[in-house]
C-alpha positions as CSV (number, residue, x, y, z in Angstrom):
1,M,124.8,82.2,128.2
2,G,127.7,84.3,126.7
3,Q,127.1,82.6,123.2
4,T,123.5,83.7,123.1
5,N,124.3,87.2,123.6
6,R,127.0,87.1,120.9
7,R,124.5,85.7,118.4
8,T,121.9,88.4,119.2
9,S,124.5,91.1,118.8
10,A,125.3,89.7,115.4
11,W,121.8,90.3,114.2
12,P,122.0,94.1,114.0
13,A,125.4,93.9,112.1
14,L,123.8,91.4,109.8
15,A,120.9,93.6,109.2
16,V,123.2,96.6,108.4
17,V,125.3,94.5,105.9
18,L,122.0,93.3,104.1
19,A,120.5,96.8,104.1
20,V,123.6,98.3,102.7
21,S,123.9,95.6,100.1
22,F,120.2,96.1,99.0
23,S,120.6,99.8,98.8
24,A,123.5,99.4,96.4
25,L,121.3,97.0,94.2
26,Q,118.4,99.5,94.1
27,P,120.0,102.0,91.5
28,A,120.7,99.2,89.2
29,V,117.2,97.9,89.4
30,A,115.8,101.4,88.8
31,A,118.1,101.8,85.9
32,D,116.8,98.6,84.3
33,S,113.2,99.5,85.0
34,L,113.8,103.1,83.4
35,A,115.4,101.3,80.3
36,S,112.5,98.9,80.1
37,E,110.0,101.6,80.2
38,R,111.8,103.4,77.4
39,E,112.0,100.4,75.2
40,Q,108.3,99.9,75.7
41,L,107.5,103.5,75.0
42,A,109.7,103.3,71.8
43,A,107.8,100.3,71.0
44,L,104.7,102.2,71.4
45,T,105.8,104.9,69.2
46,R,106.4,102.4,66.4
47,Q,103.0,101.1,66.7
48,L,101.6,104.5,66.6
49,D,103.5,105.0,63.3
50,L,101.9,101.8,61.9
51,L,98.5,102.9,63.0
52,D,99.0,106.3,61.3
53,R,100.0,104.6,58.1
54,L,97.0,102.1,58.3
55,A,94.5,105.2,58.8
56,E,96.1,106.9,55.9
57,H,95.8,103.8,53.8
58,A,92.1,103.3,54.8
59,A,91.3,106.9,54.2
60,N,92.5,106.6,50.6
61,T,90.8,103.4,50.0
62,S,87.5,104.1,51.6
63,P,84.5,104.5,49.3
64,Q,84.1,108.1,48.1
65,A,80.3,107.7,47.9
66,R,78.4,110.1,50.2
67,A,77.1,108.2,53.2
68,R,75.3,109.5,56.1
69,Y,77.9,108.3,58.6
70,H,81.6,108.1,57.9
71,F,84.7,107.7,59.8
72,D,86.9,110.8,60.5
73,Y,90.2,109.6,59.6
74,A,91.8,113.2,59.8
75,R,90.9,113.6,63.3
76,L,92.1,110.1,64.1
77,R,95.5,111.0,62.5
78,A,95.5,114.3,64.5
79,D,95.1,112.4,67.7
80,L,97.8,109.8,66.7
81,K,100.1,112.7,65.9
82,R,99.4,114.2,69.4
83,V,99.9,111.1,71.3
84,R,103.2,110.3,69.3
85,A,104.5,114.0,70.1
86,G,103.7,113.4,73.9
87,L,105.7,110.1,73.9
88,Q,108.7,112.0,72.1
89,D,108.6,114.7,74.6
90,Y,108.8,112.2,77.4
91,L,111.5,110.2,75.8
92,V,113.6,113.2,74.7
93,P,112.6,116.0,77.0
94,Q,113.3,119.6,76.0
95,R,113.0,121.1,79.4
96,A,112.6,120.1,83.0
97,Q,108.8,120.7,83.7
98,P,106.1,118.8,81.8
99,R,103.7,120.7,79.6
100,D,100.0,120.8,80.1
101,P,98.5,118.0,78.0
102,V,95.9,118.9,75.1
103,P,92.9,116.9,75.2
104,L,92.2,114.3,72.5
105,A,89.1,114.8,70.2
106,G,88.1,111.0,70.7
107,D,84.9,111.4,68.6
108,Y,85.6,109.9,65.2
109,V,82.0,109.4,63.9
110,R,80.6,112.4,61.8
111,R,77.4,113.1,60.2
112,D,77.1,115.2,57.3
113,R,75.5,118.6,57.6
114,A,73.3,118.0,54.5
115,D,71.7,115.0,56.0
116,D,71.1,116.7,59.3
117,E,68.9,119.5,57.9
118,E,65.3,119.0,57.5
119,P,63.9,119.4,53.9
120,S,62.2,122.9,53.3
121,P,58.4,122.9,52.8
């Protein structure tokens, strides 16, 4: 009966040892997670740069014929620039408090005004 009491009294000590060892590991895991997030966001920034170059190329090679609908590359590139700036602000913060985000335009299809107007009688 004396041995049973010793075994049960060892459990709280074992729990404390495990808790201390796990708490010591948590900052290392958090640091790895933060580094992984930074790597992913840096990769996302590079992909946004690629998208911007592709959009610029597509805008320069798109047909110049006057069409009723066309893709608004300038607006897309402005939104890409805004997203890239937000990522850069997060990766290299200049101040402690986050800024209010500016909403993206999001609508990239435009109709020419001349096509919208009704012909005069």
